[in-house]
C-alpha positions in Angstrom: 35.8 -11.6 53.0 35.8 -15.4 53.2 37.2 -15.2 56.7 34.6 -12.7 57.8 31.8 -15.0 56.4 33.3 -18.0 58.3 33.4 -16.0 61.5 29.8 -14.9 61.1 28.7 -18.5 60.5 30.5 -19.7 63.6 28.8 -17.0 65.6 25.5 -18.3 64.3 26.4 -21.7 65.6 27.1 -23.6 62.3 29.0 -26.8 63.1 32.6 -27.1 61.9 32.0 -29.9 59.5 29.6 -27.7 57.5 31.7 -24.6 57.8 33.5 -24.8 54.5 30.3 -25.6 52.5 28.3 -22.9 54.4 31.0 -20.4 53.6 30.9 -21.2 49.9 27.1 -21.1 49.7 26.9 -17.8 51.6 29.7 -16.4 49.4 27.8 -17.4 46.2 24.5 -16.0 47.6 26.1 -12.6 48.6 27.9 -12.4 45.2 24.6 -13.0 43.3 22.8 -10.5 45.5 25.5 -7.9 44.7 25.2 -8.7 41.0 21.5 -8.4 41.1 21.7 -5.1 43.0 24.2 -3.7 40.4 21.9 -4.8 37.6 18.9 -3.1 39.3 20.8 0.2 39.8 22.1 0.3 36.2 18.8 -0.6 34.6 16.4 1.4 36.7 18.5 4.4 37.6 21.4 4.9 35.1 19.5 3.7 32.0 16.5 5.9 32.9 18.8 8.9 33.0 20.4 7.9 29.7 17.0 7.5 28.0 15.9 11.0 29.2 19.1 12.5 27.8 18.5 10.8 24.5 14.9 12.1 24.3 16.1 15.6 24.8 18.6 15.6 22.0 17.5 16.9 18.5 19.1 13.9 16.7 16.9 11.0 15.7 19.6 8.4 15.2 20.4 8.2 18.9 16.7 7.2 19.5 17.5 4.0 17.6 19.9 3.0 20.4 16.9 3.0 22.7 14.6 1.3 20.2 17.0 -1.6 19.6 17.8 -1.9 23.3 21.5 -1.3 22.8 21.9 0.4 26.3 19.8 -2.3 27.9 22.0 -5.1 26.6 25.1 -3.2 27.6 23.8 -2.9 31.1 23.5 -6.7 31.4 27.3 -6.8 31.2 27.7 -5.1 34.6 26.6 -8.0 36.8 28.7 -10.5 34.9 31.8 -8.4 35.1 31.1 -7.9 38.8 30.9 -11.7 39.3 34.2 -12.2 37.5 35.9 -9.5 39.6 34.5 -10.4 43.1 34.5 -14.2 42.8 38.1 -14.5 44.2 37.0 -12.4 47.2 34.0 -14.4 48.1 35.2 -17.9 47.1 38.6 -19.7 47.3 40.3 -18.9 44.0 41.3 -22.5 43.2 38.0 -24.1 44.2 35.8 -25.8 41.7 32.8 -23.6 42.5 34.8 -20.4 41.8 36.1 -21.9 38.5 32.6 -22.9 37.3 31.1 -19.6 38.4 33.8 -17.5 36.6 33.5 -19.7 33.5 29.7 -19.2 33.3 30.1 -15.5 33.8 32.8 -15.3 31.1 30.6 -17.2 28.6 27.7 -14.9 29.5 29.9 -11.9 28.8 31.0 -13.2 25.5 27.4 -13.9 24.3 26.2 -10.6 25.7 28.8 -8.7 23.8 27.7 -10.6 20.7 24.1 -9.4 21.4 25.3 -5.8 21.8 27.1 -6.0 18.5 24.0 -7.5 16.9 21.9 -4.6 18.2 24.4 -2.1 16.9 24.1 -3.7 13.5 20.4 -3.3 13.7 20.9 0.4 14.4 23.1 0.7 11.3 20.5 -1.1 9.2 17.7 1.2 10.4 19.8 4.3 9.7 20.7 3.0 6.2 17.0 2.3 5.4 16.0 5.7 6.5 18.6 7.7 4.5 19.7 5.4 1.7 18.9 6.6 -1.8 19.2 3.2 -3.4 17.3 0.0 -2.3 19.6 -2.4 -4.0 22.4 -2.6 -1.5 22.2 -6.2 0.0 22.6 -4.7 3.5 20.1 -7.0 5.2 21.9 -10.2 3.9 25.3 -8.7 4.8 24.2 -7.8 8.3 22.8 -11.3 8.8 26.1 -12.8 7.6 28.1 -10.6 10.0 25.7 -11.6 12.8 26.3 -15.2 12.0 30.1 -14.7 12.1 29.8 -12.9 15.4 27.9 -15.7 17.1 30.2 -18.3 15.5 33.2 -16.5 17.0 31.3 -16.2 20.3 30.7 -19.9 20.3 34.4 -20.7 19.6 35.5 -18.3 22.4 32.9 -19.8 24.8 34.1 -23.4 24.1 37.7 -22.2 24.6 36.8 -20.7 28.0 35.0 -23.9 29.1 37.8 -26.3 28.1 40.4 -23.7 29.2 42.3 -23.8 25.9 43.4 -21.1 23.4 40.8 -20.3 20.6 43.7 -20.8 18.1 43.7 -24.5 19.2 40.0 -24.8 18.2 40.5 -22.9 14.9 43.3 -25.2 13.9 40.9 -28.1 14.0 38.3 -26.4 11.8 40.3 -27.0 8.7 39.5 -30.7 8.9 35.8 -29.9 9.2 35.7 -27.6 6.2 33.6 -30.1 4.1 31.2 -30.6 7.0 30.9 -26.8 7.5 30.2 -26.3 3.8 27.5 -28.9 4.0 25.9 -27.3 7.0 26.1 -23.8 5.7 25.4 -24.5 2.0 22.1 -22.6 2.1 23.7 -19.6 3.7 26.5 -19.6 1.2 24.1 -19.9 -1.7 21.9 -17.2 -0.2 24.9 -14.9 0.1 25.9 -15.4 -3.5 22.3 -14.9 -4.6 21.9 -11.6 -2.6 25.1 -10.2 -4.1 23.9 -11.1 -7.7 20.4 -9.6 -6.9 22.0 -6.4 -5.8 24.6 -6.2 -8.5 22.0 -6.8 -11.3 19.2 -4.8 -9.6 16.9 -7.7 -10.0 14.6 -7.0 -7.1 14.4 -4.7 -4.1 12.1 -4.2 -1.1 8.9 -2.7 -2.2 8.9 -4.2 -5.7 5.8 -6.1 -6.8 6.9 -9.6 -8.0 5.2 -12.8 -9.1 6.6 -16.3 -8.5 3.8 -18.7 -9.5 5.8 -21.8 -8.6 5.8 -20.6 -5.0 2.3 -19.1 -5.0 3.8 -15.7 -4.4 2.3 -12.5 -5.9 2.8 -9.3 -4.0 5.2 -6.8 -2.6 8.7 -7.7 -1.4 9.0 -7.0 2.4 12.5 -8.1 3.1 15.5 -9.8 1.3 17.4 -11.8 3.8 20.4 -14.0 3.6 18.4 -17.2 3.3 14.8 -16.1 2.5 12.8 -13.4 0.8 9.5 -12.4 2.4 6.7 -11.5 0.0 3.4 -10.1 1.2 0.6 -11.3 -1.1 -2.4 -9.2 -2.0 -4.5 -11.3 0.4 -2.2 -10.1 3.2 -0.6 -13.5 3.6 3.2 -13.7 3.6 5.1 -16.2 1.4 8.7 -17.1 2.2 10.9 -17.9 -0.8 14.5 -19.0 -0.8 16.8 -16.2 -1.8 18.6 -18.5 -4.2 15.3 -19.2 -6.0 15.3 -15.7 -7.5 18.5 -16.4 -9.5 18.0 -20.1 -10.1 14.5 -19.6 -11.6 12.4 -17.0 -13.3 10.1 -14.4 -11.8 8.2 -11.4 -12.9 9.0 -7.9 -11.5 6.5 -5.1 -12.1 8.9 -2.3 -11.1 9.6 -1.1 -14.6 5.8 -0.9 -15.3 5.5 1.6 -12.4 8.6 3.5 -13.5 7.2 3.8 -17.1 4.2 5.8 -16.1 1.6 3.6 -17.7 -0.1 0.2 -17.1 -1.2 -2.0 -20.0 -4.8 -2.8 -20.8 -5.1 -5.7 -23.3 -8.6 -7.2 -23.7 -10.7 -8.2 -26.7 -14.4 -7.9 -27.4 -16.0 -10.5 -29.7 -18.3 -9.4 -32.5 -21.0 -11.7 -33.8 -19.9 -12.2 -37.4 -23.5 -12.4 -38.6 -24.0 -8.7 -37.6 -21.2 -7.4 -39.8 -22.5 -5.6 -42.9 -22.0 -2.6 -45.3 -23.5 0.8 -44.4 -26.2 2.5 -46.4 -25.8 6.2 -47.4 -28.6 7.2 -44.9 -26.8 5.4 -42.1 -23.5 7.1 -42.9 -25.3 10.5 -42.8 -26.6 9.7 -39.3 -23.1 8.7 -38.1 -21.8 12.2 -39.0 -23.5 13.5 -35.8 -20.9 11.6 -33.7 -18.1 14.1 -33.3 -15.4 11.4 -32.7 -16.2 10.0 -36.2 -16.3 13.3 -38.1 -12.7 13.3 -39.4 -12.8 9.5 -40.1 -16.0 9.8 -42.1 -14.8 12.8 -44.1 -11.6 11.0 -45.0 -13.4 7.9 -46.0 -16.0 9.7 -48.1 -13.2 11.4 -50.0 -11.5 8.0 -50.6 -14.8 6.4 -51.7 -15.6 9.2 -54.1 -12.1 8.9 -55.7 -12.6 5.2 -56.0 -15.9 5.6 -57.8 -14.3 8.0 -60.3 -11.6 5.5 -61.0 -14.2 2.7 -61.6 -16.2 4.8 -64.1 -19.2 2.9 -65.4 -18.5 -0.1 -63.2 -19.3 2.1 -60.2 -23.0 1.7 -60.8 -22.8 -1.9 -59.3 -22.3 -1.6 -55.6 -20.4 -4.9 -55.6 -17.6 -3.1 -57.4 -17.5 -0.1 -55.0 -15.6 0.3 -51.8 -18.1 0.7 -49.0 -18.0 1.5 -45.3 -18.5 -1.5 -43.0 -20.0 -1.2 -39.5 -17.2 -3.1 -37.9 -14.5 -0.9 -39.5 -16.3 2.2 -38.5 -16.8 0.8 -35.0 -13.1 0.1 -34.8 -12.3 3.7 -35.9 -14.7 5.0 -33.3 -13.0 3.0 -30.5 -9.6 4.3 -31.6 -10.8 7.9 -31.6 -12.5 7.4 -28.2 -9.3 6.0 -26.7 -7.2 8.9 -28.1 -9.5 11.4 -26.5 -9.8 9.6 -23.1 -8.1 11.6 -20.3 -7.0 8.4 -18.5 -5.3 6.8 -21.5 -1.5 7.4 -21.8 -1.2 9.0 -25.2 2.6 8.7 -25.4 2.4 4.9 -25.3 1.0 2.4 -27.8 -2.8 2.8 -28.3 -4.5 0.7 -31.0 -7.5 -1.4 -31.8 -6.8 -4.4 -33.9 -8.8 -7.2 -35.5 -7.7 -10.7 -34.7 -8.4 -13.9 -36.6 -12.0 -14.9 -36.3 -12.9 -17.7 -33.9 -15.8 -19.9 -33.1 -16.9 -17.2 -30.6 -16.9 -14.3 -33.1 -14.5 -11.7 -34.5 -12.1 -10.4 -31.8 -11.5 -6.7 -31.6 -8.5 -6.3 -29.3 -7.8 -3.1 -27.4 -4.2 -2.6 -26.7 -3.4 0.6 -24.6 -1.9 1.9 -21.4 -3.7 3.7 -18.6 -2.0 6.7 -17.1 -3.0 5.7 -13.6 -1.1 2.7 -12.3 -2.9 2.3 -9.0 -4.6 -1.1 -9.0 -8.1 0.1 -8.0 -8.0 3.1 -10.3 -6.6 0.9 -13.2 -9.5 -1.6 -12.9 -12.0 1.3 -12.8 -10.5 2.9 -15.9 -10.6 -0.5 -17.7 -14.1 -1.2 -16.7 -15.4 2.3 -17.8 -13.8 1.9 -21.2 -15.4 -1.5 -21.9 -18.7 -0.5 -20.3 -18.9 2.3 -22.9 -17.9 0.0 -25.8 -20.5 -2.7 -24.9 -23.2 0.0 -24.6 -22.3 1.8 -27.9 -21.9 -1.3 -30.1 -25.7 -1.6 -31.0 -25.5 2.0 -32.4 -23.3 0.6 -35.1 -25.6 -2.3 -35.8 -23.2 -4.8 -34.2 -23.9 -7.6 -31.7 -21.5 -8.7 -29.0 -21.1 -12.4 -29.2 -22.1 -14.6 -26.2 -23.4 -18.1 -25.9 -27.1 -18.6 -25.5 -28.3 -18.3 -22.0 -31.4 -19.8 -20.2 -33.3 -16.6 -21.0 -32.5 -17.0 -24.7 -33.8 -20.6 -24.8 -36.9 -19.5 -22.8 -37.6 -16.7 -25.4 -37.1 -19.1 -28.3 -39.5 -21.7 -26.8 -42.2 -19.1 -26.6 
């Protein structure tokens, strides 16, 4: 082929002093044209046929080879193999140009094979995510580590090709660089150890809602990688957290809350202490019309009657008698209301407790679990419960404590 190119250049009138250079340039141009033509034929003819065959199959896993461009990356190997095979035909085998061209093609083949293997690993990852029953396998971190190893090997092989030495020669020198490599890849090593511990202890998985206040992260885990964990916050921003931070520090995972079937509501209302008093008999009679208090009032009236019998003559003084208080009755009403509420989880703790009084009143704390864990529905249930409590409190002669407002001062001034 070289002789034929030289003859054609002589026929075209190229001077003898430029014949060798012209033959090399023409050979390189023809070689690159053939490589480009082969790439075009493979990509626009053969690959189109392969994709059509893939689309006709009933399997879904083979579609991933198209999605992750496995066939496209394999097709890029053809022109480089062609250059390696045809270079001795178009260029003198011992020439510097042929050596450089073949070395470049071999390096390109090495890294292109690494890209193909990387794409195949992406296919494996996609198949696993679609069919895996457990989310705790550290596959993402493992795949990233394998990819790192593949590209590291590709780099070593490429350097060996360029300097024309055996890869074993380069590997023998890596022992002396162990400390340097450990320093360079310390984050990767720590991330690998962390991802294994996270998976083994089932600490967190993609899809979990986690909180890491020290990093400003509060949202759903998108991805657990070798070096980083991506968390999508509720404002749709994404916070990137080092994987090692999940085992070196503390974080809150809400997964067990969702698995439990209930979501906690813990909030207090503050009663004005000046509004707390005993009930009169007429007021107790009016309260019997409230169905939620019927059982409570019947039980209390029985207890009060027994207490008066025990007191004897001392029962004539009301200061010696047990009496119903409006705050105690209100607390019993809230308890009965929660126990009858359709959105309150009845198999979990549900109570109303009185806390130590403060400068802002007497706290009545509601501690319960909603049966709906969805954030929007949960907030609606919580708001409905407290709307009702605030509205019903005056029926028991109680005032909800709040600091004076501008309206209060205006009313007092008049």
